[in-house]
C-alpha positions in Angstrom: -37.4 -38.0 7.9 -34.5 -38.5 10.5 -33.4 -35.5 12.5 -29.9 -35.6 11.1 -31.2 -35.5 7.5 -33.4 -32.4 8.4 -30.4 -30.7 10.0 -28.2 -31.5 7.0 -30.8 -30.0 4.6 -31.1 -26.9 6.9 -27.3 -26.5 6.9 -27.3 -26.8 3.1 -29.9 -24.2 2.7 -28.0 -21.9 5.0 -24.8 -22.4 2.9 -26.7 -21.7 -0.3 -28.2 -18.6 1.2 -24.7 -17.5 2.4 -23.3 -18.0 -1.1 -26.0 -15.9 -2.7 -25.5 -13.2 -0.1 -21.7 -13.1 -0.4 -21.5 -10.3 -3.1 -23.8 -8.2 -0.9 -21.8 -8.9 2.2 -18.6 -8.0 0.4 -20.2 -4.8 -0.8 -21.3 -3.9 2.7 -17.8 -4.6 4.1 -16.1 -2.4 1.4 -18.7 0.3 2.1 -17.9 0.1 5.8 -14.2 0.2 5.2 -14.6 3.2 2.9 -16.8 5.0 5.4 -14.2 4.5 8.2 -11.4 5.8 6.0 -13.2 8.9 4.8 -14.8 9.8 8.1 -13.3 13.1 9.5 -10.5 12.8 6.9 -9.8 16.5 6.8 -10.4 17.3 10.5 -6.8 17.2 11.5 -4.0 19.3 10.1 -1.4 18.0 7.7 1.7 17.1 9.7 5.3 17.4 8.5 5.6 14.3 6.3 2.2 14.9 4.7 2.9 18.5 3.9 6.2 17.4 2.3 4.2 15.0 0.0 2.0 17.9 -1.0 5.0 20.2 -1.6 6.5 17.5 -3.9 3.1 17.1 -5.6 3.1 20.8 -6.5 6.4 20.4 -8.4 6.7 19.7 -12.1 7.4 16.0 -12.6 11.0 16.4 -13.7 11.9 18.6 -10.8 10.0 16.3 -8.4 12.0 13.3 -9.4 15.2 15.3 -9.0 14.2 16.4 -5.5 13.4 12.8 -4.6 16.9 11.6 -5.6 18.6 14.5 -3.8 16.8 14.9 -0.6 14.3 12.0 0.0 14.4 8.3 0.6 11.3 7.1 -1.3 10.6 6.0 -4.9 8.4 8.1 -7.3 5.2 6.2 -7.9 3.1 7.7 -5.0 4.3 11.3 -5.5 3.7 11.1 -9.3 0.1 9.8 -8.8 -0.5 12.4 -6.1 0.8 15.1 -8.5 -2.1 14.2 -10.9 -4.6 13.6 -8.1 -4.0 17.2 -6.8 -5.6 18.5 -10.0 -8.7 18.0 -7.9 -7.4 20.4 -5.2 -4.8 20.5 -2.4 -6.9 20.7 0.7 -6.1 18.3 3.5 -9.2 16.2 2.8 -8.6 16.1 -1.0 -4.9 15.0 -0.8 -5.7 12.4 1.8 -8.6 11.0 -0.2 -6.1 9.3 -2.6 -4.7 7.2 0.3 -8.3 6.5 1.5 -9.2 5.3 -2.0 -6.2 3.0 -2.2 -7.0 1.6 1.3 -10.6 1.0 0.3 -9.7 -0.8 -2.9 -7.4 -3.1 -1.0 -10.4 -4.6 0.9 -12.0 -6.5 -2.1 -8.5 -7.6 -3.2 -7.9 -9.3 0.2 -11.3 -10.9 -0.1 -10.5 -12.6 -3.4 -7.0 -13.5 -2.1 -8.5 -15.1 1.0 -11.2 -16.9 -1.0 -8.6 -18.3 -3.4 -6.3 -19.6 -0.6 -9.1 -21.1 1.4 -10.7 -22.8 -1.6 -7.3 -24.4 -2.2 -7.5 -25.7 1.4 -11.0 -26.9 2.0 -13.5 -25.1 -0.3 -14.6 -22.6 2.4 -13.1 -19.6 0.5 -16.0 -17.1 0.6 -16.2 -17.2 4.4 -12.5 -16.8 5.0 -12.3 -14.1 2.3 -15.1 -12.1 3.9 -13.6 -12.4 7.3 -10.2 -11.2 6.0 -11.8 -8.3 4.2 -13.7 -7.4 7.4 -10.5 -7.4 9.5 -8.8 -5.1 7.0 -11.9 -2.8 6.8 -12.0 -2.2 10.5 -8.3 -2.2 11.2 -7.4 1.0 13.1 -3.8 0.8 11.8 -5.0 0.8 8.2 -7.6 3.5 8.8 -4.9 5.8 10.2 -2.6 5.5 7.2 -5.6 5.7 4.8 -6.0 9.2 6.3 -2.4 10.3 5.7 -0.9 11.8 2.5 1.7 9.1 2.3 2.4 6.1 0.2 1.6 3.3 2.7 -1.9 2.3 1.5 -0.7 2.4 -2.2 2.1 0.1 -1.1 -0.4 -2.3 0.5 -2.7 -2.2 -2.6 0.1 -3.1 -5.0 1.4 -5.8 -2.7 -2.1 -7.3 -2.3 -2.6 -7.3 -6.1 0.8 -8.9 -6.7 0.1 -11.6 -4.1 -3.3 -12.3 -5.7 -1.7 -12.8 -9.1 0.9 -15.0 -7.5 -1.6 -17.1 -5.7 -3.6 -17.6 -9.0 -0.3 -18.8 -10.6 0.3 -21.3 -7.7 -3.2 -22.7 -8.0 -3.2 -22.8 -11.8 -1.6 -25.9 -13.4 -1.1 -24.0 -16.6 1.5 -21.8 -15.0 3.9 -24.9 -15.0 2.7 -26.2 -18.4 2.5 -23.3 -20.8 5.3 -20.9 -21.6 4.8 -17.4 -20.4 3.3 -15.3 -23.1 2.0 -18.2 -25.2 -1.6 -17.6 -24.4 -1.4 -14.0 -25.5 0.4 -15.1 -28.7 -2.5 -17.5 -29.3 -5.0 -14.7 -28.7 -3.3 -12.5 -31.2 -3.2 -15.2 -33.9 -6.8 -16.1 -33.3 -7.8 -12.4 -33.5 -6.1 -12.1 -36.9 -8.0 -15.1 -38.3 -11.0 -14.2 -40.4 -14.3 -15.8 -39.4 -15.0 -17.4 -42.8 -17.6 -19.8 -41.4 -19.9 -16.9 -40.4 -19.4 -15.1 -43.7 -20.6 -18.1 -45.6 -23.7 -18.0 -43.6 -24.3 -14.4 -44.6 -24.0 -14.3 -48.4 -25.8 -10.9 -48.7 -23.4 -9.1 -46.5 -21.2 -6.4 -47.9 -18.0 -4.8 -46.9 -16.2 -1.6 -47.8 -13.3 -1.8 -50.3 -10.8 0.9 -49.7 -9.4 0.5 -53.3 -12.7 1.0 -55.2 -14.3 3.0 -52.4 -17.6 1.0 -52.8 -19.3 -1.8 -50.9 -19.1 -5.3 -52.4 -20.3 -8.7 -51.3 -18.5 -9.6 -48.1 -15.7 -12.1 -47.9 -14.8 -11.2 -44.3 -16.5 -9.6 -41.3 -20.0 -9.6 -39.9 -21.8 -8.6 -43.1 -24.6 -6.1 -42.9 -23.9 -5.2 -39.3 -23.8 -1.4 -39.2 -20.3 -1.5 -37.7 -18.9 -2.7 -41.0 -19.4 0.8 -42.4 -16.4 2.2 -40.5 -13.1 0.3 -40.7 -11.7 1.4 -37.3 -14.9 0.5 -35.5 -15.5 -2.8 -37.4 -12.0 -4.1 -37.0 -12.6 -5.6 -33.5 -16.0 -7.1 -34.5 -14.5 -8.9 -37.5 -12.1 -11.0 -35.4 -12.5 -14.1 -33.3 -12.0 -13.5 -29.6 -10.9 -16.2 -27.1 -12.7 -16.4 -23.7 -10.9 -14.7 -20.8 -10.1 -18.1 -19.3 -7.9 -18.9 -22.3 -5.4 -16.1 -21.3 -5.9 -15.8 -17.5 -2.6 -17.4 -16.8 -0.7 -14.9 -18.8 -2.8 -12.1 -17.3 -1.7 -13.4 -13.8 1.9 -13.4 -14.9 1.5 -9.9 -16.2 -0.3 -8.8 -13.1 2.4 -10.2 -10.9 5.1 -8.3 -12.8 3.3 -5.0 -13.0 2.1 -4.9 -9.3 5.4 -6.2 -7.9 7.2 -3.4 -9.8 4.5 -1.1 -8.4 5.2 -2.3 -4.9 8.9 -1.6 -5.3 8.2 1.8 -6.7 5.9 2.6 -3.8 8.5 2.2 -1.0 12.2 1.3 -1.1 11.9 -1.2 1.8 9.5 -3.2 -0.4 12.6 -4.8 -1.8 11.9 -7.5 0.7 8.6 -8.3 -1.1 10.3 -9.9 -4.2 12.9 -11.5 -1.9 10.0 -13.2 0.0 8.2 -14.3 -3.2 11.4 -15.7 -4.7 12.2 -17.6 -1.5 8.7 -19.0 -1.7 8.6 -19.9 -5.4 12.1 -21.4 -5.6 11.4 -23.5 -2.5 8.1 -24.5 -4.0 9.8 -25.7 -7.2 12.5 -27.6 -5.4 10.2 -29.2 -2.9 7.2 -29.7 -5.2 7.6 -33.5 -5.5 7.3 -33.7 -1.7 4.0 -31.8 -1.7 2.3 -33.8 -4.4 -0.3 -36.4 -3.3 1.0 -39.9 -3.1 -1.3 -41.1 -5.9 0.0 -38.4 -8.3 3.6 -39.2 -7.4 3.2 -42.9 -8.0 0.9 -43.1 -11.0 -0.4 -40.0 -12.8 2.8 -37.9 -12.9 6.1 -39.5 -13.9 9.4 -38.1 -12.8 10.2 -37.0 -16.3 6.9 -35.1 -16.6 7.5 -33.5 -13.2 11.0 -32.4 -14.3 9.5 -30.9 -17.4 6.8 -29.0 -15.6 9.2 -27.8 -12.9 11.6 -26.6 -15.6 8.7 -24.7 -17.4 7.6 -23.1 -14.1 11.1 -22.1 -13.2 11.6 -20.7 -16.7 8.4 -18.7 -16.5 9.3 -17.5 -13.0 12.7 -16.2 -14.0 11.2 -14.5 -17.0 8.7 -12.8 -14.7 11.5 -11.6 -12.4 13.3 -10.2 -15.5 10.0 -8.4 -16.3 9.8 -7.0 -12.8 13.4 -5.8 -12.9 12.9 -4.2 -16.3 9.9 -2.3 -15.0 11.7 -1.2 -11.9 15.2 -0.6 -13.4 14.7 3.1 -14.3 14.8 3.7 -10.6 17.8 1.5 -9.9 20.5 4.2 -9.8 18.2 6.5 -7.7 17.6 3.6 -5.3 21.3 3.1 -4.8 21.9 6.8 -4.2 19.0 7.0 -1.7 20.2 3.8 0.1 23.7 5.3 0.4 22.2 8.4 1.9 20.1 6.4 4.4 23.2 4.4 5.3 25.2 7.5 6.1 22.6 8.8 8.5 19.0 8.2 9.4 16.8 9.1 12.3 15.1 5.8 13.1 16.3 4.3 16.4 17.7 0.8 16.7 14.9 -1.8 17.2 14.6 -4.2 20.1 12.5 -7.3 20.6 9.9 -5.1 22.3 9.8 -3.0 19.1 8.9 -6.1 17.1 6.2 -7.1 19.7 4.7 -3.6 19.7 4.7 -3.6 15.9 2.6 -6.8 15.8 0.3 -5.4 18.5 -0.1 -2.2 16.4 -1.1 -4.3 13.4 -3.7 -6.1 15.4 -5.3 -3.2 17.2 -3.5 0.1 17.5 -5.0 2.9 19.7 -6.4 0.4 22.2 -8.0 2.6 24.8 -6.1 2.8 28.1 -9.3 2.0 29.9 -9.4 -1.6 28.7 -9.0 -3.6 31.9 -7.7 -6.8 30.4 -5.4 -6.1 27.5 -3.8 -9.5 28.0 -7.1 -11.0 27.2 -7.3 -9.1 23.9 -3.9 -10.1 22.8 -4.6 -13.7 24.0 -7.7 -13.8 21.8 -5.6 -12.8 18.7 -2.9 -15.4 19.5 -5.6 -18.1 19.8 -7.1 -17.1 16.5 -3.7 -17.1 14.9 -3.0 -20.6 16.2 -6.4 -21.8 14.8 -5.6 -20.1 11.5 -2.3 -22.1 11.2 -4.3 -25.2 12.1 -6.8 -24.4 9.3 -4.0 -24.6 6.7 -2.2 -27.6 8.2 -3.0 -29.8 5.2 -1.6 -27.4 2.7 2.0 -26.8 3.6 2.5 -24.6 0.5 0.0 -22.1 1.8 1.5 -22.2 5.3 4.9 -21.5 3.8 3.4 -18.7 1.7 2.0 -17.0 4.8 5.0 -17.6 7.0 7.5 -16.3 4.4 5.5 -13.3 3.5 5.2 -12.3 7.1 8.6 -13.2 8.5 10.9 -12.2 5.6 10.4 -8.4 5.8 10.6 -8.5 9.6 13.9 -10.4 9.5 15.2 -8.3 6.6 14.6 -5.0 8.2 16.0 -6.3 11.5 19.2 -7.5 9.8 19.7 -4.2 8.0 19.0 -2.4 11.2 22.1 -4.0 12.7 24.1 -1.6 10.5 21.6 1.2 9.9 18.2 1.2 11.6 15.3 1.1 9.2 12.8 -1.0 11.2 9.5 0.9 11.2 5.9 -0.4 11.6 4.4 1.6 8.6 7.0 0.3 6.2 5.9 -3.2 7.1 2.2 -2.5 6.6 1.9 -5.0 3.7 2.8 -7.8 6.1 -0.7 -7.4 7.6 -2.0 -9.2 4.5 -0.8 -12.7 5.6 -1.5 -11.8 9.2 -5.2 -11.0 8.6 -5.5 -14.0 6.4 -4.3 -16.3 9.2 -6.7 -14.6 11.7 -9.6 -14.9 9.3 -8.8 -18.6 8.8 -8.7 -18.9 12.6 -12.2 -17.5 12.9 -13.3 -19.8 10.1 -11.7 -22.8 11.9 -14.4 -22.5 14.6 -16.8 -24.1 12.1 -20.0 -23.5 13.9 -21.6 -20.2 12.8 -22.5 -19.0 16.4 -18.8 -19.4 17.4 -17.7 -17.6 14.2 -20.1 -14.8 14.8 -19.0 -14.5 18.5 -15.3 -14.3 17.6 -15.9 -11.8 14.8 -18.0 -9.6 17.2 -15.2 -9.7 19.8 -12.6 -8.6 17.2 -15.1 -5.9 15.9 -15.6 -4.7 19.5 -11.9 -4.3 20.1 -11.3 -2.5 16.8 -14.4 -0.4 17.3 -13.0 0.9 20.7 -9.7 1.5 19.1 -11.2 3.5 16.2 -13.2 5.6 18.6 -10.0 6.4 20.5 -8.3 7.3 17.2 -11.0 9.6 16.0 -11.4 11.3 19.4 -7.9 11.6 20.7 -5.2 10.9 18.1 -3.4 14.2 17.4 -1.3 15.5 14.6 1.0 18.4 14.6 -1.0 21.6 14.9 0.5 23.6 12.0 -2.8 25.1 11.1 -3.4 26.6 14.6 0.2 27.8 14.9 0.1 29.5 11.5 -3.2 31.2 12.3 -1.8 32.3 15.6 1.3 33.9 14.1 -0.7 35.5 11.3 -2.9 37.3 13.8 0.2 38.8 15.6 3.0 39.1 13.1 4.2 42.6 12.1 5.6 43.4 8.6 9.2 43.8 9.8 9.3 40.6 11.9 11.4 37.6 11.0 10.3 34.0 11.0 13.0 31.4 11.8 12.6 27.7 11.5 15.0 25.5 13.4 14.4 22.5 11.1 14.5 23.8 7.6 11.7 21.6 6.2 9.2 22.5 9.0 8.8 25.7 7.0 6.8 23.6 4.5 3.8 22.6 6.8 3.9 26.1 8.4 3.7 27.8 5.0 1.0 25.5 3.8 -1.4 27.1 6.2 0.3 30.5 6.6 -0.1 31.3 2.9 -3.9 31.2 3.4 -3.6 34.4 5.6 -1.7 36.4 3.0 0.7 38.0 5.5 4.1 38.6 3.8 7.0 38.4 6.1 10.7 37.4 5.9 11.4 33.7 6.5 14.7 31.8 6.9 15.7 28.3 7.9 18.3 27.2 10.4 21.1 26.2 9.9 20.5 27.0 6.2 17.5 27.8 4.1 15.3 25.1 2.7 17.4 22.4 1.0 20.4 24.7 0.5 22.7 21.9 1.7 21.0 19.3 -0.5 19.7 17.2 2.5 16.4 17.0 4.1 17.2 17.6 7.7 20.5 19.4 8.3 21.6 19.6 11.9 22.5 22.8 13.7 26.2 23.2 14.7 28.2 25.8 16.4 29.7 26.8 13.1 26.2 27.9 12.0 25.8 30.4 14.8 27.4 33.4 13.0 24.8 33.1 10.2 22.0 33.1 12.8 23.3 36.3 14.4 23.6 37.9 10.9 20.0 37.0 10.1 18.5 38.6 13.1 20.3 42.0 12.7 17.8 44.7 11.7 14.8 43.0 13.1 13.2 44.1 16.4 11.1 40.9 16.7 12.0 37.3 15.9 9.6 34.4 15.7 11.2 31.0 16.3 9.2 28.0 15.0 10.8 25.2 17.0 9.9 21.6 16.1 11.7 18.3 15.7 14.6 19.9 17.6 15.6 16.5 19.1 17.1 15.7 15.7 17.9 19.0 14.0 19.2 20.9 17.1 20.4 18.1 19.3 22.9 20.5 21.2 20.1 23.0 21.9 22.1 25.8 20.3 19.4 28.0 18.8 17.4 29.3 21.8 20.5 30.2 23.9 21.9 32.1 20.9 18.7 34.1 20.5 18.6 34.7 24.3 22.1 36.3 24.0 20.9 38.8 21.4 17.3 39.5 22.4 14.8 39.0 25.2 12.4 36.1 25.2 9.0 37.8 25.2 6.7 34.8 25.2 6.4 31.1 24.4 3.3 29.2 23.2 3.0 25.4 22.9 1.2 23.6 20.2 1.1 19.9 19.6 4.3 19.0 17.8 5.9 22.4 18.0 6.6 25.6 20.0 6.5 29.2 19.1 9.1 31.6 20.7 8.8 35.3 20.3 12.0 37.3 20.9 12.4 41.1 20.9 13.4 44.1 23.0 11.5 44.7 26.2 
């Protein structure tokens, strides 16, 4: 046998072995990603935003939604789910576990998404899907936010599921041939049809007659099957069910609508997600004749048929957008109110081009250790893989357009909005890592030869492994647990606790309550949410209230945090210095403790 034939057979055997091992490899990747997300999940204290999530989770649902509209800038889905999740407990590890679970579930979704896209390109779907899932599993950026009690991994999960549904629609000809909902209507009609052929084959069968309350020879159903003795149990078994493939297009439409609405209800900046998908789909419909193979355009598909299918696809798409809007519309008024509040004032600084570059670097490998000697080599590796990934999809312009639009639209959208009111923030763009990781995975797959693929994957794993070690060992969060314990050991019953930023009282009290040390507490410039805003700023007109609060107290504890925003004029410490002596100051990560009294 020629050498080339033997090599071909060996390669075929390797491919078959890889296909059989794919489910186990996916399971191992998901297990790895889950382990990284749950590792040391409760070792660091809840920081300010996390404790606010827990505080909202404690509220009854009606009051929670009212607070969201009045003082927050986020939609209700995450907080509502967290409210029910907290029935399991409210420790740091427990409340973060919900985010870790969402992050872990996103890994297999990205695998199926990558496999579907790559199969549409060159039938190498499993390899690209596994590589994309691996990149997500070991991403330090995703591991970090999987260990925070915030909505960012839920946002990514919803976006990934919506994208998977959309990709199924783009690769399913029935999406442009069958009216949306027709498959479900057919299922319902079939389910209602009696299976008379089977009944004729079972003449001795009997069914229950509600009128006479006796069993008689069967005219419908499965005959002597024990399930025929109970109407509510036997009803599903007496019907004809269609295979799942017969309704998968409608299920994809339904999934797109539900998970796109879920994306919008996870974060308000996700409004750029339906903008991106609409740009993509409308462009696809308009340019579809240009993307068809020449043979199809000239012979098998006439212009009339193409117009009909395009019309059907456009009609289905517009109906799906109406469904998304219907699901999201209960939050529309609140979205407008929250957007107006953000437009009036928000804390995020204006972005620069360096901000954009740093955001992309963060997506690729945040927490890169400072000891890495050649960071340019690391970023160069990623750029080469990205270029190879784009080359991988060169023969499928629709897929390239999908990945480009999904990645660039939210970046451009947040940048344009930031020209009037800055909102550009890396974590709000977390779902754009989906197309980014798909391109990188395709770039690794483009290397073709398995030794090269393994070498590139190992280099990426090494970089991310070093970053993860840096994250676990050195990444710090605000030390509210240590500060609360410190005060609890030294506070006296007639002391007064003051908080310069009113809502920093929430993380402090989350840990201070564990010590059961009752003491008077007040916020500055007002008590918690008394002005109906989240972060009121201290002004000179608020100083009389400060002086009135400290009267009658010999010792004052000032919890000073986020003062760059809430006390920009540095009014509080000098005002306290005028009334009392500064006895001591202690520094914790993210805050300071000042003790004032009479020497």
